[in-house]
C-alpha positions in Angstrom: 305.8 36.6 73.0 303.6 34.9 70.4 301.3 32.2 71.5 301.7 28.7 69.9 298.3 29.3 68.1 299.7 32.5 66.5 302.5 30.5 64.9 300.1 27.9 63.5 299.9 27.7 59.7 297.3 25.2 58.6 296.2 23.6 55.3 293.4 21.3 54.3 294.6 18.9 51.6 292.1 16.8 49.6 292.7 13.7 47.5 290.9 14.1 44.2 289.4 10.8 42.9 286.6 9.3 45.0 287.3 11.9 47.8 286.5 15.1 46.1 285.0 13.9 42.8 283.7 10.6 41.6 284.3 9.8 37.9 284.3 6.9 35.6 288.1 7.0 35.2 289.9 3.7 35.6 293.5 2.6 35.8 294.1 0.0 33.1 296.5 -2.9 33.8 298.2 -3.9 30.6 299.8 -7.3 30.1 303.1 -8.0 28.3 301.1 -8.7 25.1 299.7 -5.2 25.2 296.2 -6.4 26.0 294.2 -5.0 28.9 293.9 -7.3 31.9 292.1 -5.2 34.5 290.4 -1.9 34.9 291.0 -0.6 38.5 289.1 2.0 40.5 291.3 4.6 42.2 290.7 2.8 45.5 291.8 -0.6 44.1 294.8 0.9 42.4 296.2 2.1 45.7 296.9 -1.4 46.9 297.3 -3.2 43.5 300.6 -4.9 42.7 301.7 -5.3 39.1 302.5 -8.8 37.9 305.6 -9.7 35.8 305.7 -7.7 32.6 302.5 -5.7 33.4 302.2 -2.0 33.3 299.7 0.7 34.1 297.7 2.9 31.6 296.6 6.1 33.1 295.0 7.7 30.0 291.6 8.1 31.7 293.2 10.4 34.3 294.6 12.7 31.7 291.1 13.2 30.2 289.7 16.5 31.5 286.4 15.7 29.9 285.9 12.6 32.2 286.9 14.8 35.2 284.5 17.6 34.2 281.7 15.0 33.9 282.4 13.8 37.4 280.1 14.2 40.4 281.2 16.2 43.5 281.1 13.9 46.5 278.3 15.3 48.7 280.0 14.1 51.9 283.2 16.1 51.1 281.3 19.1 49.9 279.5 19.3 53.3 282.9 19.2 55.0 284.2 22.0 52.9 281.1 24.1 53.5 281.3 23.5 57.2 284.9 24.6 57.3 284.1 27.8 55.5 281.0 28.4 57.6 283.3 28.3 60.7 285.5 31.0 59.2 288.6 28.9 58.6 291.9 30.8 57.8 293.5 27.6 56.5 294.7 27.2 52.9 293.4 24.4 50.7 295.3 22.0 48.5 294.9 19.0 46.2 297.1 15.9 46.4 296.4 13.4 43.6 298.1 10.5 41.9 297.0 11.9 38.5 299.5 13.3 36.0 299.7 16.3 33.8 299.0 19.2 36.1 298.7 21.6 33.2 295.4 19.9 32.2 293.8 19.5 35.6 294.9 22.5 37.6 292.8 25.1 35.7 289.7 23.0 36.1 290.3 22.5 39.8 291.0 26.2 40.4 287.7 27.2 38.7 285.8 24.5 40.6 286.9 25.7 44.0 286.4 29.4 43.1 282.9 28.8 41.5 281.5 26.4 44.2 283.1 27.6 47.3 284.7 31.0 46.7 288.1 29.5 47.6 291.2 30.7 45.8 293.0 27.4 45.2 296.7 28.2 44.6 298.3 26.4 41.6 301.4 25.8 43.8 299.3 23.7 46.2 298.0 21.3 43.6 300.3 18.3 43.5 299.9 15.8 40.7 302.2 12.9 41.8 302.4 11.1 38.5 303.1 14.3 36.5 306.5 13.7 34.7 307.6 17.2 35.5 306.9 16.6 39.2 308.7 13.3 39.1 311.8 14.9 37.6 311.8 17.6 40.3 311.5 15.1 43.1 314.1 12.7 41.7 316.6 15.6 41.2 317.1 16.0 44.9 317.9 13.5 47.6 315.4 12.4 50.2 315.8 14.0 53.7 318.1 12.0 55.9 315.2 11.2 58.2 313.5 9.3 55.4 316.3 7.6 53.6 316.2 4.5 55.7 312.4 4.4 55.6 312.2 4.4 51.8 315.3 2.2 51.4 317.1 4.6 49.1 314.4 4.4 46.4 313.8 7.3 44.1 310.5 9.2 44.2 309.3 7.5 41.0 309.7 4.1 42.7 307.7 4.9 45.8 304.1 3.7 46.1 301.2 6.3 46.0 300.8 6.3 49.8 304.6 6.8 50.2 304.6 9.6 47.6 301.7 11.4 49.3 303.4 11.1 52.7 306.7 12.5 51.4 305.0 15.5 49.7 303.0 16.3 52.8 306.0 16.2 55.0 308.6 17.7 52.8 307.0 20.1 50.3 304.3 21.5 52.7 306.8 21.8 55.6 309.1 23.8 53.3 306.2 26.2 52.7 305.8 26.8 56.4 302.8 24.6 57.1 302.8 23.0 60.5 299.2 21.9 60.8 298.1 19.6 57.9 294.8 17.9 57.5 294.5 15.2 54.8 291.2 14.1 53.5 291.4 10.8 51.6 289.3 7.7 50.8 292.3 5.4 51.2 293.3 4.0 54.6 296.7 3.2 53.1 297.4 6.8 52.2 296.3 8.0 55.7 298.4 5.4 57.4 301.5 6.9 55.7 301.2 9.7 58.2 302.9 7.5 60.8 306.1 7.6 58.7 306.0 11.4 58.3 305.2 12.0 61.9 308.5 10.6 62.9 310.5 12.4 60.2 308.8 15.8 60.8 307.9 15.8 64.5 307.2 19.6 64.5 304.2 19.2 62.3 300.6 18.2 63.4 298.9 15.8 61.1 295.2 15.2 61.1 294.0 12.3 58.9 290.4 12.2 57.8 288.9 9.1 56.2 286.4 9.9 53.5 283.8 7.1 53.1 280.7 8.9 51.7 278.6 5.7 51.3 279.8 4.1 54.6 280.8 1.0 52.6 284.3 0.6 54.0 283.3 1.4 57.6 280.4 -1.0 57.5 282.6 -3.8 56.2 285.2 -3.1 58.8 282.5 -3.3 61.5 281.2 -6.6 60.1 284.7 -8.1 60.2 285.7 -6.7 63.6 285.3 -8.1 67.0 283.2 -5.4 68.6 279.4 -6.1 68.8 278.5 -2.4 68.8 279.8 0.8 67.2 278.3 4.2 68.3 277.9 6.6 65.4 279.7 9.8 66.4 278.0 11.8 63.6 274.7 10.5 64.7 271.8 11.3 62.4 274.0 12.2 59.4 275.7 8.8 59.5 272.4 7.0 60.0 271.0 8.7 56.9 274.0 7.6 54.8 273.6 4.0 56.0 269.9 4.0 55.3 270.4 5.5 51.9 273.1 3.1 50.7 272.6 -0.1 52.8 268.9 -0.6 53.5 265.5 -1.0 51.8 265.0 2.7 52.4 267.4 3.8 49.7 264.7 5.8 47.8 263.5 7.6 51.0 266.2 7.5 53.8 264.2 10.1 55.8 261.3 7.6 56.0 263.9 5.0 57.2 265.0 7.4 59.9 261.5 7.8 61.1 261.0 4.1 61.2 264.3 3.7 63.1 263.3 6.2 65.7 259.9 4.6 66.1 261.0 1.0 66.2 264.5 1.3 67.6 266.2 -0.9 64.9 266.4 -1.2 61.2 268.1 -4.3 59.6 271.1 -3.8 57.3 272.7 -6.6 55.1 275.2 -9.0 56.5 273.9 -9.6 60.0 274.1 -5.9 61.1 271.4 -3.6 62.2 271.1 0.2 62.8 269.9 1.0 66.4 268.5 4.1 68.0 267.8 4.8 71.7 267.8 7.9 73.9 268.7 10.2 70.9 271.8 8.1 70.0 272.6 6.0 67.0 274.7 2.9 66.7 275.6 -0.1 64.6 275.0 -3.5 66.2 275.6 -7.1 65.2 272.5 -9.3 65.3 
């Protein structure tokens, strides 16, 4: 008899913009008069709601030149390198709201092969705004377990988090994956796992929030009720906080030494970084 572990088929799925690569690409909000009203970052687009008569312009995300000039997120690169160092047997995939897979897939395949020696399969790159993908999804009905959740809407009418949730649960499950890790810089996208967990109970979902600059987590701590937050990643998280949110931006290692000597380093917004007995934490002043 096979053990449960032997039946496990896992995959690590990465969002593209601001999770894997940071670029200058923006989602343009166009008014009824054809003029641009806003230029949204990928993170802001996730929760944006169009006004009456407005529409989106995704032309930046069809520009492979902008993508190729992007910078690989160091935080995510470390995650990938750690997974490979441990000898993972998992597959890898990309789940992005971008369109036109024919443009982006070759670049992403070369990127994974060149940097990590990973054979990224074309079939595991999902471009959720690609017209061909939309036609494929809309040509078939939603699984019965999700019809009520999505109120009978077609795939093209779902939000980005809903689309990602459906693809993770439906398409990857159909390929036999039963252990899925999603790496995304959007809390909303990760929260969609709750819906899929009910619809596909036989699959294990592992959401991982990517916040390479600690901007979102720091703001959540400021706005929360807890006076103290231990840093589970310890030194690594402390260095990110010092690099992006302290006067030690130019030399975070010096900030770390100061922290270890003094026990505290002030951060903006009434927060400080604390160190004691080999452990790091955020504290409110």
